[in-house]
N, C-alpha and C positions, 0 to 999 in steps of 0.2 A: 693776887696773887698772879705779878706780873714777871717775867722775866728778863733781865739784858741781856743782848745779844747785838752780833757785830751787824745784823739785819733790821736792827729795832724790833720794841719791845712784844712779845709771844706772851696773848692771852691764852693762860694753860685751858681753862673753860672750853673754848670756841679755837685755839688753833689756829686762829686767822693774826696776822701780821696788823699791828696799830701803826700806823705814821701818820706825824704834823702832816702837815702843805709843805712845811719848809722840807722837810725831808722827802716828798713825793717830788717836790723842786728838783731836789738833788739828784734823786732815781733817773728824771728826765730828762736832764741838763748831761747828765753820765751817762745815759743812754745803759742804766744796766737795770733797765723793767720796760719791755713794750707798752707803750700808748695804749695799745688796746686792753692789757692785761691792767691797768693802771683803771682805766674807763668803766669796766664792766666789773671789777673787784672791789672799789669803794664806790660808796652810796653819799650823797648829799655832799660831792664836791661844788669847791666855792665857783661862782660863775667866773672871775678873772681869771682864775685857774684854767678851768677848761677851755675857755676861749684861747688864751695865750698859746698854752701850750697845744691841744688836742685839734686846734682849727688853722694853726699856723701857716700862714698862706706861702712861705720859703720850705715848709716840710723839714725845719730844722732837727726835729728832734725825732724823726722816723728813723726805725732802725731798716735801713734798705735790705730789701730783700725776705725780710719778716713779715711787714706789716705794709695795708695800703693804708693811704690817707684817710682819716676820720674824716665823717660827714655831720653836716649839722642834725640829719637825720637819726645816725647813730649817738650823738650825743646828746640829742631828746630824751629816745630810746633809753638807755643805760642811767641817764640822770633824769628821772620825769620831774625833779622836784627845779627844772628851769623853764624857761617861757620862752618859746622862739623870737619873741620881741625881744627881750632880755640878752638873749646870747647875738642876735644882730646887732642891736644897738651898742653892745659892748665889742663888740669888734669893730663897731668903726671908730670906737673911741681907742682903741690898741692900737688901732693897723693904719687908721686913715683912708680907709677906704671900705665899700661897701664889700657887703661877703657874695663873692659868688661863685664860692664852690659849696654846691649844694650838696 
C-alpha cells in the first residue's frame, strides 16, 4: 500500500519515507536533507555509506550553518549495528588516512 511521490515512497501505515541507499546518496549529494536527519531517521545504514558521507574529512556534504560535523561517536550511537573497528578500517580504505576526527 505504497504511494509514489516526488520524495520517494510513503508507507501509509507508518507515515515514513522509505528510500534506497542510492536515493539517500542523491539527497546527500544534492544537499536536500541534513546528514544528521538521515543519520537519526534511518537505521541499519550500510557501513560504506556512513563513512563516505557522515565522516567525510572535507565536510563536503554538510549544510553550512545548519549542522555540525558528525563524529564517530554520533555514528555509533545512531547506527548501533556498526562496530568502531569496522568504521575505522573502512575510513582508512576510503580516504587513505587514519580517522583523526573522533
